[in-house]
N, C-alpha and C positions, 0 to 999 in steps of 0.2 A: 156045238159047232163042229163041222167037219174039218178034218186035218187040212185039206186043201184050201178051205176058206180061211183058216187061221194063217196058213203060209202066205196067202194072198194079202191079208191084212197087215201082216208083219212086213212084207215087201213094200207095201204102200207106205207104211210108217217110216221105214228106213229111207225110202226115196224122198219123202217130205223132209226128213231130218237133213239129208244131204243137200237139199236145195235151200235150206235156211241161210239167210245172209249172215255173215260174220259180224258186220257192223252197220251203222246207219248209211255209210257211203255205198256199201254193197247193196243195201236195200233200195237206196235211191236209184242206183244204176239198173237194178232189176225192174223197178217200177217204170222207169223211163223206157226201157227196152220193151216191156209189155205194152205200154201205151203206144209206142211207135209201131209195133206190130199191128195193133188194133187199127190205128190210123191207116196203115198200108192196105188193110183189107176192107176199109170203109166201114168199120164197125163203130158203134157209138161208144164213147169213152165213159167208164163208170165215174160218177162224181167223186166218190170217196178216193179213188186212186189219183184222180187229177188233183184233188185237195191235198193228199199226202205228198205228192210230188212237189207241189208249190210250197208246202210247209217245210219240207226238207231242204229245198233249194234256198229258201229264205234263211233258214237256220245256218246253212253252210256259208252264205254270203255274209251274214252277221259275224260268224266266227272268223272269216277271212279278213273282214274289216278290222276286227279287234286285234288280230294277229299283226296286221300292218302297222297299227298304232303303237305297238310295243317294241 
């Protein structure tokens, strides 16, 4: 592999690592942001991202209700 190709792959990996969410809430916000961008451009929404957003939202609502009961 050429040195320039290796540098490009390392840069890509570092970029991906920097963009990884710290926790589930951050992941949820990133997914919502991406879905909103896609909606704004009239793009079809990927079913897996829509499902992930709904699952995370339901999980957070459940946690919120449990916290209110205690």
